[in-house]
LUMKOLBA-483547 format. One line per 4 residues: their letters; for each residue x, y, z of C-alpha. Coordinates in steps of 0.25 Angstrom, whole numbers. Each point is the difference from the previous one (the first is absolute). Example, Ala and Ser with C-alpha at 12.3 -4.5 7.8 and 13.67 -1.06 7.14 Angstrom:
<rs>
AS = 49/-18/31 ~ 6/14/-2 $
</rs>
This chain:
<rs>
MNKA = -365/-1195/-481 ~ 0/15/4 ~ -6/5/13 ~ -12/9/-1 $
TPMR = 5/15/4 ~ -4/3/13 ~ -12/9/1 ~ 2/14/4 $
ALEA = -6/9/10 ~ -6/9/-11 ~ -8/-12/-7 ~ -4/-5/14 $
FSRG = -6/12/5 ~ -7/3/-14 ~ -6/-14/0 ~ -5/3/15 $
IGIG = -5/13/-2 ~ -6/-2/-15 ~ 6/12/-5 ~ 15/5/-3 $
PVRS = 6/12/6 ~ -2/14/-2 ~ 15/1/-4 ~ 12/-10/2 $
SDGQ = 14/-2/-5 ~ 7/-13/-1 ~ 14/3/-6 ~ 12/-8/2 $
ACGG = 5/12/10 ~ 4/-3/13 ~ -1/-14/-2 ~ -14/-2/-6 $
LAVC = -6/11/10 ~ -14/2/-3 ~ -8/13/6 ~ -15/-1/-3 $
EWEL = -12/10/6 ~ -13/-7/1 ~ -14/5/2 ~ -10/-10/5 $
PWLD = -14/1/-4 ~ -10/-5/11 ~ 2/-14/3 ~ -3/-9/12 $
GFQL = 14/-5/-2 ~ 11/-7/-9 ~ 11/-11/1 ~ 14/3/-4 $
SKND = 5/-13/-4 ~ 15/-5/3 ~ 10/7/-8 ~ 15/1/-1 $
DLVI = 2/15/4 ~ 1/6/13 ~ -10/9/1 ~ -1/13/8 $
AYHS = -15/7/0 ~ -2/15/4 ~ -14/6/3 ~ -1/11/-7 $
AGSR = -16/4/1 ~ -12/-3/6 ~ -3/-5/15 ~ -7/-13/1 $
KVRA = 0/-12/8 ~ 10/-11/-7 ~ 1/-15/6 ~ 12/-8/-5 $
ACEG = 3/-15/1 ~ 14/-4/-5 ~ -2/-15/1 ~ -4/1/14 $
PWID = -10/9/9 ~ -7/11/-4 ~ 5/13/4 ~ -8/14/3 $
RNST = 4/13/-3 ~ -4/14/-3 ~ 9/1/-12 ~ 2/14/-2 $
PGLI = 8/9/-10 ~ 17/-1/2 ~ -1/-15/8 ~ 9/-9/-7 $
SVIP = -2/-16/-2 ~ 12/-10/-3 ~ -5/-13/-8 ~ 12/-10/-1 $
PGRS = 2/-7/-14 ~ -7/-14/-1 ~ -12/4/9 ~ -14/3/-3 $
VDYR = -9/10/7 ~ -16/0/1 ~ -3/15/2 ~ -17/5/4 $
IEGK = -1/14/-2 ~ -12/10/4 ~ -1/9/-13 ~ 11/6/-10 $
VSFS = 15/1/4 ~ 11/6/-8 ~ 14/-6/3 ~ 14/-1/-7 $
SIHI = 9/-13/0 ~ 14/-2/-3 ~ 4/-14/-4 ~ 14/-6/0 $
PRRA = 3/-12/-5 ~ 4/-11/10 ~ 13/-2/-9 ~ 4/16/2 $
VAGL = -2/1/14 ~ 14/-6/5 ~ 7/8/-12 ~ -6/13/4 $
AGLR = 0/-1/16 ~ 11/-10/1 ~ -10/-8/10 ~ -10/-10/0 $
TPGS = -14/6/-2 ~ -5/9/11 ~ -13/-6/8 ~ 0/-14/-8 $
EQFQ = -4/-6/13 ~ -13/6/1 ~ -10/10/-7 ~ 2/15/6 $
FAFR = -15/7/-2 ~ -3/15/2 ~ 11/7/7 ~ 6/13/1 $
DSFA = 15/3/-2 ~ 4/14/-4 ~ 14/-4/-6 ~ -7/-12/-8 $
SACI = -11/10/-4 ~ 11/10/-5 ~ 6/-10/-9 ~ -13/-5/-6 $
ETLL = -4/16/-4 ~ 14/2/-6 ~ -2/-14/-8 ~ -13/4/-4 $
SEDR = 4/15/-4 ~ 12/-5/-8 ~ -9/-9/-7 ~ -10/9/-4 $
NAGA = 12/9/-7 ~ 3/-11/-9 ~ 7/9/-10 ~ 11/4/12 $
RNVP = 0/-14/6 ~ 15/-1/8 ~ 2/-14/0 ~ 12/0/10 $
YLTA = -8/8/9 ~ -13/-10/-1 ~ 8/-11/4 ~ 8/8/11 $
VTRA = -14/4/6 ~ -6/-14/-2 ~ 13/-6/7 ~ -3/8/11 $
LLVH = -15/-3/2 ~ 4/-16/-1 ~ 10/2/10 ~ -8/9/9 $
LAHR = -12/-10/-1 ~ 10/-11/4 ~ 4/6/11 ~ -15/4/6 $
AETD = -3/-14/-3 ~ 11/-5/8 ~ -3/9/12 ~ -14/-3/0 $
RSLA = 5/-15/1 ~ 9/3/11 ~ -10/8/8 ~ -11/-11/-1 $
ASKT = 10/-10/6 ~ 5/8/11 ~ -14/5/2 ~ 5/13/3 $
PPPG = -10/10/-6 ~ 8/11/-10 ~ 0/14/4 ~ -13/7/0 $
QARG = -8/-11/1 ~ -11/1/10 ~ -5/-9/11 ~ -14/0/-7 $
MPLA = 2/3/-14 ~ 13/0/-7 ~ 4/13/-8 ~ -3/-5/-15 $
SILE = -14/-2/7 ~ 0/13/5 ~ 4/6/-14 ~ -11/-7/-6 $
FIDS = -10/5/9 ~ 4/14/-2 ~ -3/-1/-16 ~ -12/-7/2 $
HLDQ = -5/11/10 ~ 6/14/-6 ~ -14/4/-1 ~ -4/-2/16 $
DLSL = 7/6/12 ~ 16/-4/2 ~ 2/5/14 ~ 13/-4/7 $
GELA = -10/-7/11 ~ -7/-8/-11 ~ 13/-6/-6 ~ 5/-3/14 $
HQAG = -12/-7/2 ~ 0/-8/-13 ~ 14/-5/4 ~ -3/-3/15 $
LSRA = 10/11/6 ~ 1/13/7 ~ -1/12/-8 ~ 17/4/2 $
HFAR = 5/-15/-1 ~ -7/0/-13 ~ 4/12/-5 ~ 15/-3/4 $
QFHA = -2/-14/-7 ~ -6/6/-13 ~ 11/11/0 ~ 11/-10/0 $
ATGV = -7/-8/-10 ~ -3/10/-11 ~ 9/11/3 ~ -13/11/1 $
SPHR = -11/1/11 ~ -14/-6/0 ~ -5/13/-5 ~ 9/4/-10 $
YVTL = -1/-14/-7 ~ -16/0/0 ~ 1/15/-5 ~ 11/-6/-12 $
RRIE = -9/-11/-2 ~ -13/9/-1 ~ 9/9/-10 ~ 3/-12/-8 $
RAKH = -14/-4/-2 ~ -4/14/-3 ~ 9/-1/-11 ~ -5/-12/-6 $
LLSS = -14/4/0 ~ 3/15/-6 ~ 7/-8/-11 ~ -9/-11/-4 $
TDRD = -14/5/4 ~ -7/12/-3 ~ -6/2/14 ~ -1/13/6 $
VAQI = 11/5/10 ~ -11/2/10 ~ -4/-15/-1 ~ 15/-4/1 $
TYEV = 3/7/12 ~ -11/-8/7 ~ 5/-13/-5 ~ 14/3/4 $
GFNN = -4/2/12 ~ 1/16/3 ~ -10/8/6 ~ -1/12/-9 $
QSHF = 6/3/-14 ~ 8/11/5 ~ 8/-7/11 ~ 1/-11/-12 $
TQVF = 5/9/-10 ~ 10/6/9 ~ 5/-13/4 ~ 1/-5/-15 $
HTAT = 7/13/-5 ~ 11/-1/13 ~ 3/-14/-5 ~ 0/1/-15 $
GQTP = 2/14/-2 ~ -12/1/-9 ~ -16/3/5 ~ -8/-13/-5 $
CQYR = -6/7/-12 ~ 13/3/-5 ~ 5/-14/2 ~ -12/-4/-8 $
RVN = 3/8/-12 ~ 15/-5/-1 ~ -5/-14/4 $
</rs>
């Protein structure tokens, strides 16, 4: 008697959400790699059933409170765009969501992980929920971009990017385990609030005053100490990071909504439209109106 074919993550997500992805690929390239994009209607929550894939989820739009439980206690996060979650094969996850959320997901069959990366499944011991990682984000964005350009898909390139992503996530998971075991905080972790929480705080308060003093207060550090730790961890000053996040939020609003520039100015934390336009032009080479016309 033949064993039943293991459930793939695409089916598990579709069953839990009640709708399919807005786009997906599930060919045999890259050992069965599937790249999916989802737009969730307003849901109270859903369950991702156990399946045979390693799932890497990437929040692409919306800013909503999300709770998740992976066969354990609930974890609360402000799951803002750019955050990543890793779900090991054979694990179920319950989600509680406040509103509409869009996300992308990359599914890699359990059998393919070792072949792609030459190692065991990264993070297989625990569910990793809503973290920020610039290298992993760049890999995910590359996979999404290549997948959308299906006619020119470069399979060796996709395989190399997927391998780099898996190796990086494995290294990150091992580093996190080592730090937890030694009780040594990672670079940039503040006494009052860890760096990841500071970044989440910034993303959820872009329309408010985010002075160095306010951020240092949230972290429980002096302004000078916080500024040094933040720069060491991110490579930029707190002020520069906040400005870049405001510009990214403005770009999203300009391309995905019909709100006027004046409204967007205040939604992303600028006090006047002239200053916003100047900063936006410096960062992008375009005025907000020019950016909207071509995006």
